[in-house]
C-alpha positions in Angstrom: 0.0 0.0 0.0 2.8 2.4 0.8 4.1 2.1 -2.8 1.0 3.9 -4.0 1.8 7.0 -1.9 3.3 10.1 -3.5 6.3 11.8 -2.0 7.9 14.9 -3.4 10.5 17.4 -2.3 10.1 21.2 -2.5 11.5 24.5 -1.4 9.1 26.9 0.4 9.2 30.1 2.5 11.0 33.3 1.7 12.5 33.2 -1.8 16.0 34.3 -0.6 16.0 32.0 2.5 14.0 29.0 1.3 13.5 26.0 3.4 13.7 22.4 2.1 10.8 20.1 2.7 9.4 16.7 1.7 5.6 16.1 1.4 4.0 12.7 1.7 0.6 12.5 0.0 -2.1 9.8 0.6 -3.3 7.5 -2.2 -5.9 9.1 -4.5 -9.3 9.2 -2.9 -8.0 8.5 0.6 -7.1 12.1 1.6 -8.5 13.6 4.8 -8.7 17.4 5.3 -6.0 17.3 8.0 -2.3 17.8 7.5 0.6 17.0 9.8 3.9 18.9 10.1 6.7 16.7 11.4 9.2 18.8 13.5 12.5 16.9 13.6 15.1 17.0 16.3 18.4 18.9 15.8 22.2 18.3 15.8 23.2 14.7 16.0 19.7 13.5 16.8 18.5 14.8 13.4 20.8 12.5 11.5 19.8 9.5 13.7 16.1 10.1 13.3 15.8 11.1 9.6 15.0 7.7 8.1 12.5 6.9 11.0 10.7 10.2 10.4 10.5 9.4 6.7 8.8 6.1 7.6 6.5 8.0 9.9 5.5 10.3 7.1 4.6 7.3 4.9 2.6 5.7 7.7 0.6 8.9 8.4 0.0 9.4 4.7 -1.3 5.8 4.5 -3.9 6.9 7.1 -5.1 9.6 4.8 -3.1 12.5 6.1 -1.0 15.0 4.1 2.4 15.2 5.7 5.3 17.6 5.5 8.8 17.1 6.9 11.3 19.9 6.6 14.8 21.2 7.5 15.0 24.2 9.8 17.0 27.3 8.7 20.7 26.5 8.8 20.2 22.8 8.8 20.0 20.1 6.1 19.2 21.4 2.6 17.6 24.7 3.8 19.2 28.1 3.4 21.4 29.6 6.0 24.7 29.0 7.7 24.7 26.4 10.5 26.0 28.9 13.0 23.3 31.4 12.3 20.5 29.2 13.6 18.4 30.2 16.7 15.6 28.6 18.6 13.2 31.4 17.7 14.1 31.1 14.0 13.3 27.4 14.1 10.0 28.0 15.8 9.2 30.5 13.0 10.1 27.9 10.4 7.5 25.6 11.8 4.9 28.3 11.3 6.1 28.6 7.6 5.7 24.9 7.2 2.2 25.0 8.6 1.1 27.8 6.2 2.8 26.0 3.2 1.0 22.8 3.9 -2.4 24.4 4.5 -2.1 26.6 1.4 -0.6 24.0 -1.0 -2.9 21.1 0.0 -6.1 23.1 0.6 -6.3 22.1 4.2 -8.2 23.9 7.0 -6.5 22.1 9.9 -3.0 20.9 10.7 -1.5 19.0 13.6 2.1 18.9 14.8 4.3 15.9 15.6 7.6 16.7 17.2 10.5 14.6 18.3 12.9 15.7 21.1 13.7 19.4 20.5 11.3 19.3 17.6 8.6 18.5 20.2 9.7 21.4 22.4 9.5 23.8 19.4 6.1 22.4 18.4 4.8 23.0 21.9 6.0 26.6 21.8 4.4 27.1 18.4 1.1 25.5 19.6 1.0 28.0 22.5 1.0 30.9 20.1 -1.6 29.7 17.5 -5.3 28.9 17.6 -5.5 26.9 14.3 -3.8 23.7 15.4 -6.0 20.7 16.1 -3.6 18.2 17.6 -0.2 18.0 19.0 2.1 15.0 19.5 5.1 15.4 21.8 7.5 12.5 21.2 10.1 12.3 23.9 10.1 16.1 24.2 13.0 18.0 25.8 11.2 19.4 28.9 14.2 21.1 30.6 16.5 22.8 28.1 19.1 23.5 30.7 19.5 19.8 31.3 19.6 19.2 27.6 22.4 21.6 27.0 24.4 20.1 29.9 23.9 16.6 28.3 25.3 18.1 25.0 28.4 19.3 26.9 28.8 15.8 28.4 28.5 14.2 25.0 31.1 16.6 23.6 33.5 15.8 26.4 33.0 12.1 26.0 33.5 12.4 22.2 36.7 14.4 22.7 38.0 11.8 25.1 37.5 9.2 22.5 39.0 11.3 19.6 42.1 12.3 21.5 43.1 8.7 21.9 43.5 8.6 18.2 44.2 12.2 17.4 45.9 14.0 20.4 45.5 17.4 18.8 41.7 17.1 18.6 41.1 18.7 22.0 43.0 21.8 21.0 40.9 22.3 17.9 37.6 21.9 19.7 35.6 24.8 21.0 32.6 25.4 23.2 30.6 26.3 20.1 30.2 22.8 18.8 28.9 19.3 19.8 30.3 16.2 18.0 31.0 18.4 14.9 27.8 20.3 14.8 27.8 24.1 15.4 26.4 25.1 18.8 26.9 28.9 19.0 26.1 30.9 22.1 22.8 32.3 20.8 21.6 28.7 20.1 22.9 27.4 23.4 21.1 30.1 25.3 17.9 29.5 23.4 17.9 25.8 24.0 18.7 26.3 27.7 15.7 28.6 28.0 13.3 25.9 27.1 11.1 24.8 30.1 7.9 23.0 29.2 6.9 23.0 32.9 6.7 26.8 32.9 6.2 27.8 29.2 2.7 28.8 28.1 0.4 25.8 27.5 -0.4 24.7 24.0 -3.7 26.0 22.6 -4.8 22.7 21.0 -7.8 20.4 21.3 -5.7 17.3 22.0 -2.1 16.6 23.0 -0.5 13.2 23.1 2.8 12.5 24.8 4.8 9.6 23.4 6.8 8.3 26.3 9.4 5.6 25.8 10.4 5.5 29.4 11.7 9.0 30.1 9.6 9.5 33.2 10.7 12.4 35.5 10.0 15.7 33.8 7.6 14.0 31.4 5.3 13.1 34.4 5.3 16.7 35.5 4.6 17.9 31.9 1.8 15.4 31.5 0.1 16.5 34.7 0.4 20.1 33.8 -1.1 19.5 30.4 -4.0 17.5 31.8 -4.7 20.2 34.3 -5.1 22.6 31.4 -8.0 20.6 30.1 -6.7 20.1 26.6 -4.7 16.9 27.0 -5.3 13.3 26.0 -4.8 11.1 29.0 -2.9 8.3 27.2 0.8 8.4 26.6 1.2 5.6 24.0 2.5 5.4 20.5 -0.5 3.4 19.4 -2.6 6.6 20.0 -0.8 8.6 17.3 -2.9 7.9 14.3 -6.2 8.2 16.2 -5.0 11.4 17.8 -4.4 13.0 14.4 -6.9 11.5 12.0 -10.5 12.6 11.6 -13.1 12.0 8.9 -14.2 14.7 6.5 -14.1 15.6 2.8 -10.8 15.2 0.9 -8.5 18.2 0.5 -7.6 19.7 -2.8 -4.4 18.4 -4.6 -2.6 21.7 -4.4 0.8 22.6 -6.0 4.2 21.0 -5.8 6.3 23.9 -4.7 9.1 26.0 -6.3 12.8 26.4 -6.4 14.7 28.1 -3.7 17.2 30.9 -4.0 20.0 30.6 -1.4 23.2 32.3 -0.7 26.6 31.2 0.7 28.8 33.2 3.0 31.5 34.7 0.9 29.6 33.9 -2.4 26.8 35.3 -4.4 23.2 34.0 -4.7 22.4 30.7 -6.4 19.3 28.6 -7.2 18.5 25.2 -5.8 15.8 22.8 -7.2 14.3 19.9 -5.4 14.1 16.9 -7.8 12.7 13.4 -8.2 14.5 11.0 -10.4 14.5 7.4 -11.5 11.9 5.0 -13.1 9.6 5.4 -10.1 10.6 9.0 -9.4 11.5 7.9 -5.9 15.1 9.1 -5.8 15.1 12.5 -4.2 17.8 15.1 -4.4 18.8 18.8 -4.8 20.3 20.5 -7.8 22.4 23.6 -7.0 22.9 26.0 -9.9 25.0 29.2 -10.3 23.2 32.5 -10.6 22.0 33.1 -14.2 25.0 34.1 -16.4 27.6 33.0 -13.9 28.0 29.4 -15.0 31.5 28.4 -16.2 31.2 27.2 -19.8 32.0 23.5 -20.2 32.4 22.9 -16.5 31.5 19.4 -15.4 28.5 18.8 -13.1 29.6 17.5 -9.7 27.5 14.6 -8.3 27.5 13.9 -4.6 26.7 10.3 -3.5 25.7 9.3 0.0 28.4 8.9 2.6 27.4 5.5 3.9 23.8 5.7 5.2 23.8 9.4 5.8 21.3 11.8 4.1 22.4 13.5 0.9 23.2 16.7 2.8 26.3 14.9 3.9 28.2 14.7 7.2 27.5 17.9 9.1 26.1 19.4 5.9 29.4 19.0 4.1 27.7 18.3 0.7 25.5 21.3 1.1 28.4 23.6 1.8 30.5 22.2 -1.0 27.6 22.4 -3.5 27.0 26.1 -2.7 30.7 27.0 -2.8 30.9 25.3 -6.2 27.9 27.2 -7.4 29.5 30.5 -6.2 32.4 29.5 -8.6 30.1 28.8 -11.5 29.8 25.0 -11.2 26.5 23.1 -10.9 26.0 20.0 -8.8 23.5 17.4 -7.7 23.3 15.7 -4.3 20.8 12.8 -4.0 19.9 9.8 -2.0 20.3 6.3 -3.2 17.3 4.0 -2.7 16.5 3.1 0.9 18.7 6.0 2.2 17.7 9.4 3.4 14.6 10.8 1.7 14.5 8.3 -1.2 12.1 5.3 -1.5 13.0 1.7 -1.7 13.3 -0.1 -5.1 10.3 -2.0 -6.4 12.5 -4.8 -7.8 15.0 -7.1 -6.1 18.1 -5.5 -7.5 21.1 -5.8 -5.2 22.8 -2.8 -3.6 25.9 -2.8 -5.8 24.0 -3.0 -9.1 21.3 -0.6 -7.9 23.9 2.0 -6.9 25.4 2.0 -10.4 21.9 2.1 -12.0 20.7 4.9 -9.8 23.8 7.0 -10.4 23.3 6.6 -14.1 19.7 7.6 -13.8 20.9 10.7 -11.9 23.4 11.6 -14.7 20.7 11.1 -17.3 18.4 13.4 -15.4 21.0 16.1 -15.3 21.7 15.7 -19.0 18.1 15.8 -20.0 16.8 18.4 -17.6 19.8 20.7 -17.3 21.9 20.0 -20.4 24.8 18.6 -18.5 27.4 17.0 -20.8 30.3 16.0 -18.5 30.5 15.0 -14.8 
């Protein structure tokens, strides 16, 4: 059944600071007039959770819900430098995703599903809006101060490990990072300021806490939400679909989205297109192009493949940074996910990984040749 679902990537939001997202659409005739925005975690937890949240998007779409996942400003494929991200900006990005999903799919109501810091941000957004029907908090970070302290401990443990192999690693490390991800002062302070036991209560009809054994602060949060009169009593994963889905007329099909115009520190503006490729259009990726008139004649197109099982944005956004620097120099590029990795779907045949990698790479080159006129790679 999941093979009949439609998934497509898009850029949305301000044209010069576009955010990258992926929409999961129900099978024809199965659509409900309710959308879901998935708010992902951040830093190392985002990389760990990406494939699981993609699977969640498919499962919710199979229940008739239109779903959007997206990258916050300064993360993944979205515009912005990693060290320019703030908690408030990420909360604002959730608002942009809500409006995009409602407008493009013809929806009147949207729910939020957040994981870890994504749940904390979702709760903050839900406290500021009256148009959200449901809220799912999946292992939310209740105490931001404790969370930042855990990041410091993680960074220290990582440095202890690294210095056994690279003695100079500790000298290169700074307080503005955690396991290679930027953690500037403004972001640290914003994260530390999160306190769901004191922050304004979400203004939603139903809230579901997904608790995988966290206890402690989650018990305090659950009691507080229940005392507010807008909380579902259960705290179980099995309640997710029933918490979100409701019967009504199907929504309109809407539009697919547009290209994003992004910039790079030290370079000029450039265009990025979210693309689908391959025989089933299930290979997702991003094409980065130089600004009009700035392309180097005859330059080869650079194609970035996955680093192991990591998403096409690369380790710590390395592929995104390289692609935008290349575009600033007049060179186009494509970064995409092989089948079963990142945002891409699984193959519908039984082709092995080695053969499918070669086939899908050829499909990507063919796409760049036919759609963008690429001749060399």
